[in-house]
N, C-alpha and C positions, 0 to 999 in steps of 0.2 A: 243721427241723419234721417231724415221723413221721406220715403220714398213711396209714395202712392203707388206706386205700380213696378213697383217689386216684390215678388215673394221672399223672404230664407224659407228653406227649409231644412233640420239639420232631420236625418237621418239616420236608425239605427239599425245596426246589423247582430253589437254584440248582447248580452245576457237584458239589455235595455229595449230588446227590438222592439222599433214603433218610429216612429217621426215625431217632430215638434218645429211648430211655426214662431218664428224667432224675431223679435223685435229692431233688430240690430247685428251687427253680425258677432259670431265667436271668436273669442280670444285663442283659440285650439281648436278644429278639427281634431281629434283624438283617433286613434287604434279603429277599426270599425264602425267608423261617420263619415256620412256623403255630406255634405254642404248643400242640397240644390238651389240653385239662382234664379227665381222668374222673370224675366226682365219684359212685362210686355210694353210695346211702344217707349222703352226709354229714351227721354230728355238725351241731348250733347254730352251737356253733366256727368250726368250720371252713368253715363259709358264713358265717359274718360275715369272716372271715379275707381268702375270694375275696372279700366282696363290698366289705372293704379295701381288699385289693390291687390289684382290676382298677378298680374305682369303679365297681361294676354296679347296674347300673338298678332301682331298690324292685319295681319288677314281673316283671323275669326269678329276682331271689331268689327271690319268691311261686312264682313255674311252680318254682321246685325242692322249696320246700316241700313243696306241692300235690301229690303223685303219681300223681293223675287228670289230670294236662295233658296236654292233644292236642297229639302233632307238632308245632313248627312254628322257626320260622330267622327271628331280630333281628336286621339291622343296626342297630352302635349306634356308627355310623366307627369305632371304633380297637378296638375289640369286636366278634367276631361270637356272640349266643348260640343258642343251639339244645337245642331237646329233642327227644330221638332215645330210641325205644320198637324194644329189639332184643328180639327174639323167641325165644325160648328153647327 
């Protein structure tokens, strides 16, 4: 699946420290790895796909849709959801 405004970066903290930009979702995120999903201006379909793939909380999805959400970090156990504003 090609998403022009969604970046996937696999961060590694184990012996292979570093980061790798991915072209698709990995089959598995192993211990010591973190999958960073950067969704800049996602379409409704992309949001629905991400919601299904990660089992995202409905309120977290609403935070993505409403662009005036304050920065925050929420821990959902298996996933961590963040709203981050980067100065331009």
